N, C-alpha and C positions, 0 to 999 in steps of 0.2 A: 380410483386415484383418491388419495388422502389430501384432507384441507390443510392449507399452510397455517401453521401457528408459530414458526420461528424465521425470524429476520437477523441475517448475520451481516453487519456494515465494516468493509474495511476503512481505517482512519486516514491515512495520508494519502492527498492527493485524489480523495473521494469525498471526506467531509471537510477537510482542510487544506490549504497550499503546503507543500514540502519540495516538490523535485526542484519548483524556481530556486532555491537557498542551495543546492548543489549545483545545479548548473553556474550560478552567480559566482561560487566558490571556484568552481573550475575553471571558469574565465580569469579569475584573479591569480590563481594558481599557476597557469599557463603564463601568465604576464611576469610573475616572478623567474619562471625560467626562460623567458624570451631569448636569451644570449644561447640557449642550448637547443632550439627547435620552434617551428613554428606551431602555433595554437592547435592545429590538428594533430600534428604529431604527436605533442605532449599530451594532449588527451587520449588519443590512441593508445598510449602506453599506460596511463591511469588507468584507462578501462582493463586493459590486460592486469594489472595489478589487482584491480577490484575483484576480476573475476577469478585469479588465483586464491584471492584472500578469503571468499565468501563463506569456506568452509571452514576459515581458521578463526575469523573475526565476527562472522555473522552479518547481520544487516544494519547501518545505521552510521551516525555520524562519527562515532567512534573509529570504527573499522576504514571508513573511507578517509580519516584524518592520517590514519597511519598508512594507509595505501598512496596519499600523497606524498609522506616524508619518504616510503620505500622507492616513489617514482622518481623525487629528486635525487637520491642517491644514485639511481642507475643512471638517469640520462646525464648526471654531472661528471660520473664514473668515480664517485665516493669525494668527490670534491665540493661538493654543497655546503656553502657556508653556515656556519650556526647561525645565523641573523637571518637566512632563508628560513631555516627550520623552525626558529621562534615564528617567525611570521605565519609559518603553516601553522603552527599549533593555537597563534591567535585567533588565524579564520577560523578554525575546528571549534573555539570556544565561543566565537561569534555567532556560530549556526548554532549551535547549545541553546542560546538564547533568544532566537530569533520569533517575533511576535507569531500569536496564532492568527491564522486569516482564514475564516470558513468560507468556504466555495456557497457558490449561488442555491438558495433552496435547502441547505443543508439541516438548518435550525428548523425551520417549520414544517419540513417532511418527518424528522424524527420525532418532532411532537406529535404529530399527527397520527402515526402509527402506533407511539407509546401507548401502554395501556390496552391496545387491541391485540397486538402480537409480542411475543416474548424477543427483546432485543438483546441482540449480542455483539459489542464491538471486537472485533475480531482483527490483531494488527500484529505485525513482526517487526523487530528491530531493540535497539536498546531499550530495557525496562524502564529505567530513570528519564529518559528523554520520552520515551510514548506517555509516562504516568502524568509527565511535567505538560506536555502538548494536550492531553485530554483535560487535566484542570484549568488549563488556560481558555480552552474551547468552550468551556460552560455546558457541555452538552452531556458532562458523566452522569448527574442523575436520571437521565432518561434511559439508561441502559439497565437491563435486569442483570447483566455481567459483562464482564471484561475480561479477554484473555490476549496476552502479549505473548506472542511464541517465537520459536527460531526461526521457523519455516512455516509455509502453507502446504499441505499436501492431501489428496484425498483422504488418508489415514487422521490428517489431524481435523478434519471437516466432522468425518465419521464420529470421532471422539467427543468432539465440541458441542454436535447438535443432537449427539445421545445425551450428554450431561446436562446440557440447560434447554433442551427441548423434546420433541416427540421423535428423535430421529432425522437423519440426514431425509426422508424422502419427504418429511413436512416441512423443511427450512428451506431457507432461500439466501444466498450470499451475494451481496452486492459491492461492486466495486470498479477500480480504474484499470485493474492488471488483469488481463486476461490468463496471464500465465499463474497469478498467484490466487487471485480471487474468485476466477471463473471458471478454467478448466478444470482445476481438482474437485471443487465442489460439485461439479455435474458428476464427473467420475466417482463420487461419494454417493451419487443418487439424488442430489440435492439442484433446486433452481439454481442457475446462474447469470446473475443480470451484471451488464457491462456497462457502464458509465465512463465513456472516455475522457481523458484528459490529455493534453495538448503537450505535456511534458512527460507524459511516462518513462521511465528508466528504459534505456536499450535493453538491457538485460531482463527486462519483464515482456519483451513482445514474443508473442507467437500467434498462430494462425485463430482466428476467432472458428469456434466449433458451431458453424452455421447449420450444419445438418442435426445437430441435437434437438430433440424436441423440448428440452429444458433450458435452452440458450435463450435470452433476450438482451435487446441494446436499448438504451435510451438515451438521449443527449444530456439530461441533468438530471438530478434528484427530484425534481418537482413532476417528474412523470412517473415514479415510481409508486404513488397511490393509485393511479389509474392502471396501470399496469397489474398491481396486485390486485385491482378488482375485477379486470378481465381474466386472469389467472382462475379467480375462485367462481367466474362463471362457467369456464370451460370446464372445470373439476366438479361443479354442480352437474353440467349436462352428461359428463362420463359417468357421474355415479346410477347405479342399477336403479330402475324405479322412479 
């Protein structure tokens, strides 16, 4: 077994809060359209639009805002008032200015690992918004590299861990999404560490790969340094001689 040299971190809902702003805006959006359906119905139609539009708009607030507009047009049979469209746009702009609220143990853990490992921030979404959040977090200087990608696949991790580290076999990806952060990283040959977040988006839900030897789960980022130390011990025992 090869020693771990590189650690990738997801950003949204791993290092700082993000999904909560989507949830609050979704409730606000449903209230705008209360005359055209119950909240659950409006939310379900919005989710359908988001699912359709991911391949077109990608991940992030701008795509979410466009999906809200599309849903408003659909549920009102094209009769949505201009005032509602304006309010949707206002809600999207407010999301793009939301404060950055680091999650517990995020800074102390990243600081502890910086210098010992190559740290790579790997996040997906809108370029400008992700850059804004990273700058607002105050964590940017702790990372050796930052990659903002359109999606996260096994090929993505193989490429990035080869570019910024010693390849996927000597790398670890840490994040709240099993679908985006953990499963594809393991498929690429890396360790995948799941840090659950209570508000992970439904389209990021998949079954945990519990049978995979390189899968781990921790309850918060504060447990990551001890986990890495335990993995190092396993690797040292596995080495011949």
